Backbone bond lengths (Angstrom), bond angles and torsions (degrees), N, CA, C in turn:
res aa  C-N    CA-C-N  psi(-1)  N-CA   C-N-CA  omega(-1)  CA-C   N-CA-C  phi
1 X - - - 1.439 - - 1.520 108.96 -
2 X 1.280 115.19 141.67 1.463 121.49 175.97 1.529 107.14 -90.54
3 X 1.319 116.65 100.36 1.460 121.77 -178.79 1.525 110.06 -82.58
4 X 1.331 116.73 -29.12 1.466 120.76 -177.29 1.526 111.91 -68.79
5 X 1.330 117.36 -40.71 1.476 122.35 -178.11 1.527 109.77 -135.94
6 X 1.333 117.88 65.18 1.471 119.19 -173.38 1.520 114.88 -65.27
7 X 1.328 118.73 -35.54 1.471 119.97 -179.26 1.522 109.54 -66.92
8 X 1.325 116.56 -44.80 1.460 120.40 178.84 1.526 111.59 -65.17
9 X 1.315 117.00 -32.15 1.464 119.81 177.85 1.525 111.02 -69.47
10 X 1.330 116.37 -38.48 1.464 119.99 179.43 1.519 112.19 -74.28
11 X 1.332 115.89 -34.64 1.461 121.88 -178.39 1.520 108.03 -125.24
12 X 1.342 117.42 81.92 1.458 120.30 -173.43 1.528 112.36 -65.32
13 X 1.306 114.23 158.32 1.455 120.66 175.99 1.512 112.51 89.66
14 X 1.315 114.27 -161.25 1.460 121.46 -174.74 1.526 111.78 -60.50
15 X 1.310 118.22 -40.60 1.467 120.56 -177.34 1.524 111.65 -58.26
16 X 1.315 116.77 -48.44 1.459 120.14 -179.49 1.513 112.43 -63.31
17 X 1.339 116.98 -40.87 1.470 120.00 179.96 1.527 111.22 -67.63
18 X 1.322 117.21 -37.50 1.474 120.80 179.27 1.525 110.18 -68.70
19 X 1.324 117.72 -46.87 1.461 120.78 179.53 1.531 109.97 -61.58
20 X 1.340 117.34 -40.82 1.465 120.66 177.84 1.522 110.48 -60.71
21 X 1.331 117.10 -47.29 1.469 120.72 -179.29 1.524 111.12 -62.65
22 X 1.329 117.46 -42.73 1.468 120.64 178.85 1.534 111.32 -65.10
23 X 1.325 116.27 -42.98 1.467 120.00 -179.35 1.529 110.69 -64.60
24 X 1.315 117.18 -41.11 1.474 119.99 177.96 1.530 110.69 -66.22
25 X 1.321 116.76 -39.26 1.466 120.67 178.89 1.532 109.82 -63.17
26 X 1.326 116.70 -45.19 1.465 120.99 178.69 1.521 110.36 -63.33
27 X 1.321 116.66 -42.73 1.462 121.15 -178.72 1.527 111.62 -63.02
28 X 1.318 116.29 -31.05 1.465 121.24 178.57 1.527 111.79 -80.91
29 X 1.331 117.09 2.03 1.455 121.13 176.98 1.514 114.63 99.78
30 X 1.314 117.40 2.76 1.457 120.44 -179.90 1.513 112.59 -88.27
31 X 1.320 115.53 144.74 1.463 120.19 177.35 1.523 110.72 -125.11
32 X 1.329 117.68 -9.40 1.456 122.75 -173.43 1.528 108.32 -136.79
33 X 1.328 117.06 136.45 1.462 120.35 173.15 1.516 109.89 -155.67
34 X 1.309 115.32 157.65 1.461 120.50 -179.15 1.512 109.94 -85.26
35 X 1.331 115.81 164.15 1.461 120.33 175.85 1.525 110.62 -60.51
36 X 1.326 116.69 -39.59 1.469 120.15 -179.77 1.527 110.76 -63.63
37 X 1.321 117.55 -40.76 1.469 120.78 178.48 1.524 110.61 -64.21
38 X 1.331 116.09 -43.40 1.461 119.59 179.74 1.529 110.90 -67.17
39 X 1.323 117.33 -40.57 1.471 120.30 178.00 1.524 110.24 -59.63
40 X 1.316 116.50 -42.94 1.470 121.24 -178.84 1.527 111.06 -67.92
41 X 1.334 117.77 -46.82 1.465 119.94 -175.58 1.531 113.31 -74.20
42 X 1.333 117.07 -20.92 1.469 119.63 179.86 1.526 112.83 -102.77
43 X 1.333 116.64 -5.86 1.474 121.26 -176.14 1.527 111.36 56.21
44 X 1.324 115.34 41.92 1.459 122.10 178.71 1.518 107.36 -124.54
45 X 1.329 116.12 133.81 1.463 118.99 179.96 1.525 109.15 -68.26
46 X 1.318 115.05 148.61 1.467 121.47 -174.60 1.520 112.84 -55.07
47 X 1.332 117.33 -34.09 1.465 119.71 -178.30 1.529 112.36 -65.65
48 X 1.334 117.95 -24.30 1.468 121.16 178.73 1.528 112.13 -86.40
49 X 1.304 117.41 -18.16 1.453 120.12 -174.63 1.525 113.25 -64.26
50 X 1.328 116.65 -45.16 1.462 120.44 -169.61 1.517 113.92 -57.57
51 X 1.332 118.24 -41.80 1.471 119.82 -178.95 1.523 110.85 -63.04
52 X 1.334 117.04 -43.06 1.463 120.80 179.49 1.525 110.03 -68.11
53 X 1.325 116.78 -43.55 1.466 120.45 179.70 1.527 111.29 -61.95
54 X 1.326 116.79 -36.53 1.464 120.67 177.83 1.530 110.12 -61.13
55 X 1.340 116.51 -46.87 1.472 120.41 179.70 1.532 111.18 -63.48
56 X 1.332 117.09 -41.31 1.463 120.14 178.89 1.526 110.94 -65.03
57 X 1.326 116.21 -35.01 1.459 120.54 176.30 1.523 111.49 -65.11
58 X 1.332 116.69 -41.54 1.463 120.37 178.44 1.537 111.53 -62.03
59 X 1.337 115.71 -31.19 1.465 120.34 179.07 1.528 112.04 -81.24
60 X 1.329 116.80 -6.86 1.465 120.52 179.99 1.507 114.68 85.59
61 X 1.336 117.29 8.51 1.464 120.61 -179.52 1.529 112.39 -77.76
62 X 1.324 115.93 -19.69 1.464 121.71 178.44 1.517 108.86 -124.12
63 X 1.329 115.40 150.35 1.460 120.15 174.90 1.525 108.11 -69.74
64 X 1.342 118.15 150.88 1.471 120.58 179.16 1.537 110.54 -54.26
65 X 1.326 115.56 138.85 1.457 121.42 -178.37 1.514 109.48 -152.12
66 X 1.312 116.09 154.65 1.464 121.24 173.55 1.521 108.33 -90.17
67 X 1.305 115.56 155.78 1.466 121.40 178.84 1.532 109.32 -53.11
68 X 1.322 116.15 131.91 1.462 122.14 178.35 1.518 114.48 89.27
69 X 1.326 118.09 -12.47 1.465 120.56 179.77 1.531 110.41 -77.45
70 X 1.330 113.85 161.67 1.458 119.47 176.17 1.530 109.77 -61.56
71 X 1.317 114.62 160.80 1.462 121.63 -175.82 1.517 109.25 -99.99
72 X 1.337 115.72 132.76 1.452 121.69 174.95 1.533 107.05 -121.28
73 X 1.307 115.07 118.21 1.466 121.12 -177.83 1.525 109.76 -79.10
74 X 1.308 116.73 134.60 1.471 121.69 172.80 1.525 106.44 -78.12
75 X 1.333 115.45 82.63 1.471 122.13 -165.88 1.521 114.52 -60.18
76 X 1.327 118.53 -26.21 1.455 120.09 -178.35 1.517 114.81 -88.11
77 X 1.327 117.61 0.01 1.472 121.07 -177.49 1.531 110.13 -61.03
78 X 1.303 115.83 137.03 1.458 122.80 -177.50 1.526 113.06 -56.93
79 X 1.316 117.91 -35.76 1.466 120.72 -178.38 1.523 111.28 -63.62
80 X 1.344 117.51 -38.85 1.476 118.87 178.89 1.521 110.38 -61.81
81 X 1.328 116.49 -38.97 1.460 119.82 178.67 1.530 110.75 -63.92
82 X 1.316 116.82 -39.54 1.467 120.70 177.73 1.528 110.46 -65.72
83 X 1.332 116.52 -38.58 1.463 120.28 179.80 1.525 112.13 -67.48
84 X 1.331 118.32 -26.75 1.464 120.57 176.67 1.522 110.94 -55.35
85 X 1.337 116.22 -44.64 1.461 120.11 179.19 1.512 112.56 -66.72
86 X 1.312 116.40 -30.89 1.458 120.66 -179.97 1.535 111.49 -75.96
87 X 1.320 116.69 -31.61 1.469 120.01 179.70 1.521 112.04 -66.67
88 X 1.323 116.80 -32.20 1.461 120.99 179.81 1.519 108.04 -129.55
89 X 1.317 115.59 94.79 1.459 120.68 -177.16 1.525 113.13 -82.51
90 X 1.329 117.12 -5.50 1.463 121.01 -176.76 1.513 114.84 -53.17
91 X 1.341 119.30 -53.50 1.468 118.90 -179.65 1.532 113.21 -59.98
92 X 1.324 116.86 -41.37 1.472 119.99 179.49 1.527 110.70 -66.29
93 X 1.332 116.73 -38.59 1.460 120.59 178.29 1.520 110.77 -62.72
94 X 1.329 116.64 -49.31 1.467 120.04 -178.95 1.530 110.87 -60.51
95 X 1.327 117.14 -42.11 1.460 120.14 179.64 1.526 111.20 -67.62
96 X 1.343 117.80 -38.03 1.473 120.34 178.73 1.525 110.24 -63.21
97 X 1.328 117.91 -46.52 1.465 120.98 -179.66 1.526 110.06 -62.40
98 X 1.325 116.54 -45.66 1.469 121.37 -179.05 1.530 110.75 -61.72
99 X 1.328 116.55 -49.38 1.469 121.03 -177.52 1.527 111.70 -62.71
100 X 1.333 116.00 -43.02 1.472 118.50 -179.91 1.519 110.96 -66.70
101 X 1.335 117.44 -38.83 1.469 120.18 179.11 1.526 110.57 -63.64
102 X 1.327 116.92 -44.00 1.471 120.10 179.56 1.517 111.23 -66.92
103 X 1.322 117.49 -32.83 1.465 121.33 -179.94 1.525 111.75 -78.49
104 X 1.340 116.82 -41.35 1.466 120.50 -169.71 1.522 114.90 -93.28
105 X 1.333 117.88 -18.81 1.464 120.39 -176.26 1.524 110.36 -113.81
106 X 1.325 116.12 118.79 1.464 121.21 179.24 1.514 108.55 -131.08
107 X 1.312 117.24 112.93 1.459 128.41 1.99 1.536 111.70 -74.44
108 X 1.318 114.51 162.43 1.468 120.39 179.30 1.522 109.80 -67.22
109 X 1.315 117.03 152.66 1.466 119.01 175.62 1.524 110.50 -64.24
110 X 1.331 115.88 153.58 1.471 118.92 176.79 1.520 110.70 -72.36
111 X 1.345 116.33 -27.36 1.465 120.98 179.43 1.522 108.17 -149.87
112 X 1.340 115.78 142.50 1.459 121.70 174.11 1.523 107.40 -142.94
113 X 1.317 115.55 121.80 1.460 121.14 176.98 1.515 109.27 -126.10
114 X 1.325 115.96 155.00 1.462 120.67 178.28 1.518 109.44 -123.71
115 X 1.319 114.77 147.99 1.460 121.30 177.32 1.521 107.93 -151.28
116 X 1.326 115.74 178.52 1.456 121.36 179.83 1.513 111.05 102.73
117 X 1.316 115.35 177.60 1.465 121.79 -174.38 1.529 112.85 -62.72
118 X 1.329 118.07 -33.74 1.464 119.75 178.32 1.530 109.42 -68.33
119 X 1.323 116.87 -44.01 1.469 121.09 -177.98 1.522 112.20 -66.52
120 X 1.328 116.76 -37.57 1.475 117.80 -177.15 1.527 113.30 -90.05
121 X 1.339 116.98 2.49 1.459 120.94 173.70 1.512 115.51 81.44
122 X 1.335 117.54 15.36 1.467 119.84 -179.77 1.524 113.30 -104.83
123 X 1.322 118.12 -0.21 1.465 121.34 -178.83 1.525 110.45 -63.24
124 X 1.331 115.51 135.06 1.466 120.03 178.95 1.519 112.70 -120.61
125 X 1.320 117.83 -0.81 1.456 119.22 -179.67 1.516 111.97 -166.03
126 X 1.325 116.80 176.79 1.460 121.75 -174.90 1.518 114.49 -67.11
127 X 1.333 118.78 -18.28 1.466 119.55 179.22 1.526 112.55 -81.73
128 X 1.338 117.40 -10.04 1.461 120.49 175.77 1.525 109.00 -75.64
129 X 1.324 115.88 148.93 1.458 119.55 -168.95 1.522 114.79 -113.20
130 X 1.311 112.78 157.40 1.458 123.48 166.60 1.520 104.80 -116.50
131 X 1.324 116.73 126.44 1.467 120.29 179.83 1.521 109.17 -112.44
132 X 1.323 116.14 131.62 1.459 122.52 177.48 1.518 109.34 -102.58
133 X 1.313 116.60 129.91 1.459 122.04 170.16 1.517 105.70 -106.77
134 X 1.318 116.06 116.79 1.460 121.75 -171.44 1.523 109.49 -121.12
135 X 1.324 116.23 127.78 1.462 120.66 171.08 1.519 107.08 -100.85
136 X 1.317 114.49 118.08 1.462 120.70 -176.60 1.525 110.57 -63.73
137 X 1.331 116.77 155.82 1.462 119.21 174.20 1.526 110.07 -64.28
138 X 1.310 116.07 163.37 1.472 120.56 -177.65 1.521 111.26 -55.86
139 X 1.314 116.56 -39.27 1.461 121.29 177.79 1.529 107.50 -120.09
140 X 1.319 116.22 117.91 1.465 121.09 -176.43 1.533 108.95 -97.53
141 X 1.329 117.25 110.51 1.465 119.39 179.52 1.529 111.26 -72.37
142 X 1.324 115.19 160.09 1.458 119.98 175.28 1.522 109.14 -56.22
143 X 1.302 116.49 138.10 1.453 121.33 177.20 1.517 114.46 89.03
144 X 1.353 118.05 -7.98 1.467 120.12 -176.65 1.527 111.26 -64.59
145 X 1.325 117.34 -43.39 1.467 120.38 179.51 1.529 110.10 -65.75
146 X 1.327 117.50 -36.55 1.463 120.53 174.72 1.521 111.56 -62.66
147 X 1.334 116.73 -38.66 1.466 120.64 176.20 1.528 110.31 -65.74
148 X 1.323 116.78 -37.84 1.461 120.79 177.45 1.532 110.10 -63.62
149 X 1.316 117.03 -43.61 1.467 120.48 178.26 1.531 110.82 -63.45
150 X 1.331 117.26 -35.75 1.470 120.79 176.08 1.528 110.26 -67.40
151 X 1.326 117.10 -38.85 1.468 121.46 175.48 1.522 110.31 -59.53
152 X 1.322 117.10 -44.40 1.465 122.36 179.54 1.524 110.46 -61.89
153 X 1.337 117.28 -45.16 1.469 120.66 177.70 1.529 111.08 -61.91
154 X 1.327 116.69 -42.02 1.462 120.69 179.72 1.525 111.86 -64.29
155 X 1.330 117.04 -41.88 1.463 119.75 178.15 1.526 110.94 -65.91
156 X 1.323 117.22 -38.93 1.468 120.30 177.52 1.527 110.17 -60.62
157 X 1.322 116.40 -39.91 1.465 120.40 177.71 1.531 110.99 -68.32
158 X 1.332 116.96 -42.44 1.469 121.43 179.78 1.523 112.15 -61.93
159 X 1.327 116.62 -36.28 1.462 121.57 -173.27 1.518 114.21 -97.75
160 X 1.317 116.91 -28.75 1.459 119.52 -173.44 1.518 111.41 77.27
161 X 1.322 117.02 22.36 1.464 122.47 179.62 1.520 109.17 -127.53
162 X 1.313 114.88 166.53 1.460 121.42 175.03 1.524 107.81 -75.31
163 X 1.336 116.73 133.40 1.463 121.52 176.41 1.528 107.18 -120.94
164 X 1.321 115.51 127.38 1.465 122.12 178.03 1.525 108.15 -119.48
165 X 1.328 116.08 168.15 1.459 118.78 179.13 1.510 111.06 -154.48
166 X 1.322 114.60 158.93 1.455 120.39 165.67 1.523 107.25 -138.52
167 X 1.328 114.66 149.89 1.454 120.87 -178.77 1.522 107.84 -110.37
168 X 1.324 115.49 129.08 1.460 121.63 176.14 1.526 107.93 -111.93
169 X 1.306 115.69 165.82 1.462 118.93 178.97 1.518 111.68 -109.35
170 X 1.324 116.36 -12.39 1.458 120.89 177.33 1.521 108.95 -115.69
171 X 1.308 115.76 137.78 1.459 120.87 177.27 1.525 108.40 -73.51
172 X 1.354 117.43 124.19 1.458 118.05 173.88 1.530 107.96 -61.61
173 X 1.315 117.13 131.52 1.461 118.41 -175.28 1.513 111.69 -113.44
174 X 1.316 113.48 170.21 1.456 119.79 179.44 1.518 109.51 -66.13
175 X 1.303 115.61 135.54 1.457 121.01 178.37 1.521 111.50 -94.24
176 X 1.308 116.60 -177.16 1.463 120.56 -178.48 1.525 112.93 -65.11
177 X 1.328 116.90 -18.93 1.462 120.13 -179.22 1.522 113.11 -93.75
178 X 1.321 117.38 10.98 1.458 119.70 175.57 1.511 112.80 117.57
179 X 1.352 116.31 -178.05 1.462 121.55 -178.61 1.527 112.07 -56.34
180 X 1.294 115.19 138.22 1.470 123.94 175.59 1.522 113.94 67.56
181 X 1.336 118.89 10.16 1.462 120.13 -176.37 1.522 112.58 -63.13
182 X 1.333 117.89 -28.77 1.464 119.61 -179.33 1.521 112.74 -97.38
183 X 1.305 117.98 -0.17 1.452 120.98 176.45 1.530 107.94 -78.21
184 X 1.314 116.20 161.37 1.466 120.22 179.77 1.528 109.84 -57.37
185 X 1.326 117.19 141.90 1.476 119.66 -179.96 1.529 111.07 -55.82
186 X 1.311 115.84 136.43 1.458 121.04 178.08 1.516 114.73 83.20
187 X 1.321 117.62 -1.67 1.466 120.01 -179.65 1.520 110.26 -80.93
188 X 1.324 115.12 131.67 1.456 121.93 177.50 1.518 107.95 -106.87
189 X 1.317 116.39 125.94 1.463 121.03 179.74 1.529 109.15 -72.39
190 X 1.323 115.42 128.57 1.454 122.22 177.67 1.524 110.54 -107.51
191 X 1.318 116.08 -33.12 1.464 121.66 -178.00 1.520 107.51 -149.98
192 X 1.336 116.41 129.37 1.456 120.90 178.13 1.523 107.40 -144.73
193 X 1.321 115.58 100.03 1.461 121.50 -176.52 1.512 112.56 -67.86
194 X 1.323 117.02 -17.16 1.461 119.75 -176.42 1.527 112.41 -94.34
195 X 1.311 118.23 3.29 1.471 120.29 176.69 1.490 110.27 -100.82
């Protein structure tokens, strides 16, 4: 999965880049922009913009406009709100990993952190990885590691990326420099039973 540019990955070419630029502009609080600004932020030449803008206007995503006029985003349109979640998949990813771990692992791990290109939002394709750092429960029942491997396979299917893991026996704890200071660099805590 392309986490860095998911809209462009789903809708390749000029359309995806234009929708991404418009969605980011709206998310930053903008409702109005010029054709030149949109061409620059989407890396699409001005001559390609009009056809895409016309289609977006027909869908109600843009306010009515004449060819060559500045663009006014219909900021309250439901589709823009849906695209907000697609622009930043991080919260959904963290919740998916957490929910699946709590559902699939009994007992739950004492700690679960994620790292890698998928976790930090830079993944651009299926060969980019999500790495799980898992601290096993104090008592590991038979089959728990098999359940963990099934969780990893399920997440790989959910994401379309490679998912790897390692199991530790000690919970990485907060260091003198604050929360997560002793955890591996770039690791985001998803579940910590000791906090």
